[in-house]
C-alpha positions as CSV (number, residue, x, y, z in Angstrom):
1,M,-26.3,36.1,-23.2
2,K,-26.7,35.0,-26.7
3,K,-29.8,36.5,-28.2
4,T,-31.8,39.6,-32.3
5,I,-34.6,39.3,-34.8
6,L,-37.7,40.9,-30.3
7,A,-39.3,38.9,-29.0
8,G,-38.1,37.4,-32.2
9,A,-38.2,37.5,-36.0
10,A,-41.8,38.0,-36.4
11,L,-42.0,40.9,-34.0
12,A,-39.1,42.6,-35.5
13,A,-40.4,42.3,-39.0
14,L,-43.7,43.7,-38.1
15,G,-42.5,46.2,-35.7
16,A,-42.9,49.3,-37.8
17,S,-44.5,52.2,-35.8
18,V,-47.5,54.1,-37.1
19,N,-48.5,57.6,-36.1
20,V,-51.1,57.9,-33.4
21,A,-53.6,59.5,-35.7
22,Y,-53.5,56.6,-38.1
23,A,-53.7,54.1,-35.2
24,Q,-56.9,55.8,-33.9
25,E,-58.6,55.5,-37.3
26,A,-57.7,51.9,-37.7
27,A,-58.9,51.1,-34.1
28,A,-62.3,52.5,-34.9
29,A,-62.9,49.9,-37.4
30,K,-61.6,47.0,-35.3
31,P,-63.7,44.5,-33.3
32,D,-63.4,44.5,-29.5
33,N,-61.4,41.3,-29.4
34,E,-58.8,40.1,-32.0
35,V,-56.8,36.9,-32.3
36,S,-54.1,36.6,-35.0
37,F,-51.5,34.1,-35.8
38,N,-48.1,34.2,-37.6
39,V,-45.5,32.0,-39.0
40,G,-42.1,33.0,-40.4
41,I,-38.8,32.0,-41.7
42,A,-35.6,34.1,-41.4
43,S,-32.1,33.6,-42.8
44,E,-31.1,33.7,-39.1
45,Y,-32.5,34.4,-35.7
46,R,-30.9,37.5,-34.1
47,Y,-31.9,39.0,-30.8
48,R,-30.4,42.2,-29.8
49,G,-27.9,41.8,-32.5
50,V,-26.6,38.3,-31.3
51,S,-27.2,35.2,-33.4
52,Q,-29.4,32.6,-31.6
53,S,-29.4,30.1,-34.4
54,R,-25.6,29.7,-35.0
55,F,-25.9,31.7,-38.3
56,K,-28.3,29.2,-39.6
57,P,-32.0,29.8,-40.8
58,A,-34.7,29.8,-38.1
59,Y,-38.4,29.0,-38.2
60,S,-41.0,30.8,-36.0
61,A,-44.7,30.8,-35.1
62,G,-46.9,32.8,-32.8
63,I,-50.3,33.7,-31.6
64,D,-51.6,37.2,-30.4
65,Y,-54.8,38.3,-28.6
66,V,-55.7,42.0,-28.1
67,N,-58.7,43.7,-26.4
68,N,-58.9,46.8,-28.5
69,P,-61.0,48.9,-26.1
70,S,-58.6,48.4,-23.2
71,G,-55.3,48.0,-25.1
72,I,-54.6,44.7,-23.1
73,Y,-52.8,42.1,-25.1
74,L,-51.4,38.5,-24.7
75,G,-49.2,36.4,-26.8
76,A,-46.7,33.6,-27.4
77,W,-44.1,33.2,-29.9
78,G,-41.6,30.4,-30.6
79,S,-38.5,30.0,-32.7
80,T,-35.8,27.4,-33.4
81,I,-32.4,28.1,-31.8
82,K,-28.9,26.7,-31.3
83,W,-27.3,28.6,-28.5
84,I,-28.5,26.4,-25.6
85,E,-26.7,23.4,-27.2
86,D,-23.6,25.6,-27.8
87,N,-23.4,26.3,-24.0
88,G,-23.0,22.6,-23.3
89,A,-26.6,21.2,-23.2
90,T,-27.5,17.9,-24.4
91,D,-30.6,19.3,-25.8
92,G,-32.6,22.7,-26.2
93,N,-33.3,23.7,-29.8
94,L,-36.6,25.9,-29.1
95,E,-37.2,29.2,-27.5
96,I,-40.9,30.1,-26.5
97,D,-41.7,33.7,-25.4
98,V,-44.9,34.3,-23.4
99,Y,-45.8,38.0,-23.0
100,G,-48.6,40.4,-22.0
101,G,-49.2,44.0,-21.3
102,K,-51.2,47.1,-22.2
103,R,-50.9,49.6,-25.0
104,G,-52.4,53.2,-25.0
105,E,-51.8,56.9,-25.3
106,L,-50.3,59.2,-22.8
107,T,-51.2,62.2,-25.1
108,P,-52.6,62.3,-28.7
109,E,-49.0,62.5,-29.9
110,V,-47.5,59.9,-27.5
111,A,-48.3,56.2,-27.1
112,Y,-47.0,53.7,-24.5
113,D,-46.6,50.0,-24.2
114,V,-45.8,48.3,-20.8
115,G,-45.7,44.6,-20.0
116,G,-43.7,41.5,-19.2
117,L,-42.0,38.8,-21.3
118,Y,-40.9,35.4,-20.1
119,Y,-38.4,33.6,-22.3
120,W,-38.7,29.8,-21.8
121,Y,-36.3,27.1,-23.1
122,P,-37.7,23.7,-22.9
123,K,-35.2,21.0,-22.3
124,N,-32.7,23.5,-21.0
125,T,-30.5,20.8,-19.6
126,Y,-27.0,22.3,-19.2
127,G,-27.4,23.2,-15.6
128,D,-24.1,24.7,-14.2
129,I,-21.8,22.6,-16.5
130,A,-21.0,25.4,-18.9
131,C,-18.5,27.4,-16.8
132,N,-15.0,28.8,-17.6
133,A,-12.7,31.3,-16.2
134,L,-15.0,34.2,-17.2
135,Y,-18.6,33.2,-16.5
136,C,-21.0,30.3,-15.9
137,S,-24.3,29.5,-17.6
138,S,-27.1,28.2,-15.6
139,N,-31.0,28.1,-16.3
140,A,-31.6,30.2,-19.3
141,N,-35.3,31.0,-18.6
142,T,-35.6,34.7,-18.2
143,F,-38.3,37.2,-17.1
144,E,-38.2,40.8,-18.1
145,L,-40.4,43.9,-17.5
146,Y,-40.5,46.5,-20.3
147,G,-41.9,49.9,-21.1
148,K,-42.0,51.7,-24.4
149,V,-42.9,55.2,-25.4
150,S,-43.2,56.3,-29.2
151,T,-44.2,59.5,-31.0
152,G,-44.5,59.5,-34.8
153,P,-41.8,57.2,-36.2
154,Y,-39.6,57.4,-33.0
155,Y,-39.6,55.1,-30.0
156,F,-37.6,54.3,-26.8
157,K,-38.0,51.0,-25.1
158,Y,-36.5,49.9,-21.7
159,S,-36.3,46.3,-20.5
160,H,-35.3,45.1,-17.0
161,S,-34.6,41.5,-16.0
162,L,-35.9,40.3,-12.8
163,T,-34.2,36.9,-13.1
164,D,-30.5,36.0,-14.2
165,L,-30.2,37.3,-17.8
166,F,-30.5,34.0,-20.0
167,G,-28.5,32.1,-17.6
168,W,-25.5,34.3,-17.1
169,E,-23.7,34.2,-13.9
170,T,-20.1,35.4,-13.0
171,A,-17.3,32.9,-12.4
172,T,-17.8,33.5,-8.7
173,K,-21.6,32.7,-9.1
174,Q,-22.8,36.3,-8.9
175,G,-26.2,36.6,-10.5
176,T,-27.1,38.8,-13.4
177,S,-30.7,39.9,-12.4
178,N,-31.4,43.6,-12.9
179,S,-29.7,43.7,-16.2
180,Q,-30.9,46.4,-18.5
181,Y,-31.5,46.8,-22.2
182,F,-32.0,50.3,-23.8
183,D,-33.6,50.4,-27.3
184,F,-33.8,53.5,-29.5
185,G,-35.3,53.4,-33.0
186,A,-37.4,54.8,-35.7
187,D,-39.5,53.4,-38.5
188,F,-39.8,55.9,-41.4
189,P,-42.4,55.4,-44.1
190,L,-41.0,55.5,-47.7
191,A,-42.5,55.3,-51.1
192,D,-44.4,52.2,-52.3
193,G,-45.1,50.9,-48.9
194,Y,-41.5,50.4,-47.7
195,I,-40.6,51.3,-44.2
196,L,-36.9,52.2,-43.2
197,N,-36.0,50.6,-39.9
198,A,-33.3,52.1,-37.8
199,H,-32.3,50.9,-34.4
200,V,-29.4,51.1,-31.8
201,G,-29.5,49.3,-28.5
202,Y,-27.4,48.9,-25.5
203,Q,-27.3,45.7,-23.3
204,R,-26.0,46.1,-19.7
205,V,-25.4,42.8,-18.0
206,A,-25.4,43.2,-14.3
207,N,-22.2,42.1,-12.5
208,L,-20.6,41.1,-15.8
209,S,-19.6,44.4,-17.5
210,A,-17.4,42.7,-20.0
211,A,-20.4,41.1,-21.5
212,N,-22.0,44.5,-22.2
213,F,-22.5,45.4,-25.8
214,T,-24.1,47.8,-28.3
215,D,-26.1,46.6,-31.3
216,Y,-27.3,48.2,-34.5
217,K,-29.8,47.7,-37.2
218,L,-30.7,49.4,-40.6
219,G,-33.2,47.8,-42.8
220,L,-36.4,47.8,-44.9
221,T,-39.7,46.4,-44.3
222,K,-42.6,45.9,-46.7
223,D,-46.1,44.2,-46.6
224,F,-46.5,42.5,-49.8
225,G,-49.9,41.3,-49.1
226,F,-49.2,37.6,-49.0
227,A,-46.6,38.2,-46.3
228,T,-44.4,40.8,-44.8
229,G,-40.7,40.8,-45.9
230,S,-37.7,42.5,-44.3
231,A,-34.1,42.8,-45.0
232,A,-31.6,44.4,-42.6
233,Y,-27.9,44.8,-41.7
234,I,-27.5,43.8,-38.0
235,A,-24.4,43.9,-35.9
236,A,-23.2,44.0,-32.3
237,D,-19.9,44.9,-30.8
238,T,-19.8,41.7,-28.6
239,D,-16.7,40.3,-27.0
240,I,-15.9,36.9,-28.7
241,A,-14.9,35.6,-25.2
242,Y,-18.6,35.8,-24.2
243,Y,-20.4,35.5,-27.4
244,V,-18.9,32.6,-29.6
245,S,-20.1,29.7,-31.6
246,P,-20.2,26.8,-31.9
247,S,-18.8,26.4,-28.3
248,N,-18.2,29.0,-25.7
249,K,-14.9,27.0,-25.0
250,N,-13.7,27.3,-28.6
251,P,-11.4,30.3,-29.1
252,A,-11.5,29.7,-32.8
253,G,-15.3,30.1,-33.2
254,K,-17.2,32.9,-34.7
255,N,-18.3,36.1,-32.8
256,L,-22.1,35.8,-32.6
257,G,-22.5,39.5,-33.0
258,K,-20.7,39.8,-36.3
259,G,-22.4,41.9,-38.9
260,T,-24.8,40.1,-41.2
261,L,-27.5,40.8,-43.8
262,L,-30.7,39.3,-42.4
263,V,-33.8,38.6,-44.5
264,S,-37.2,37.3,-43.3
265,L,-40.8,36.5,-44.4
266,V,-43.6,36.6,-42.0
267,K,-47.3,35.7,-42.7
268,T,-49.9,36.9,-40.3
269,F,-53.4,35.6,-40.6
């Protein structure tokens, strides 16, 4: 597909884990129901290591609701993108993610998070026109289920698509539903409020193994009070034949997974 900063820049910037004991103390002081908003700007929108914004800056905004006693949450997040147009669409410069799930504890030391995430691309108009000898791109809208377990600073997350993965089909029109993403990471607290973020992920594209890739991230996050800032080196070992910009038919284009230093600023209120 073409997608890394989960479900976008804001979530990755704010995705630092806290230990369960701290989370329990914080939850005791929270109201039963909370609503928060976020806005952000990033030097680039990357998803699973792959540029979504053609190496250009991206702007985002989101809303989240959580019921603290039950751990049930709902949210929506949107970002500017470019890859829909790169696949031959006449329009399509926005991604909207709608998600919901439940968080809680398996044990006092192990937390969990399960839910579903729908990636919606308004004006996703390229249909079946973006075909070549390797693959076809159709409706990019995608639904995934996910599950996450964490302990201390460490976490593992698994995502499973129930639809074709961001429009991927083989050249013979085999679908890519049941694609999988494996996410291993850790967020280590450092001095002065900094957090070291480390991540490695593996994307398996069903029926299209040549599009599989591994992505990496190493960065720092800090809450400055007025906003949360992050800087990270991000890369993916993607095949340029499948992940290329500005056009998937342009062999001279840039590999969308090439390494980059990504910086972002997110304000939550």
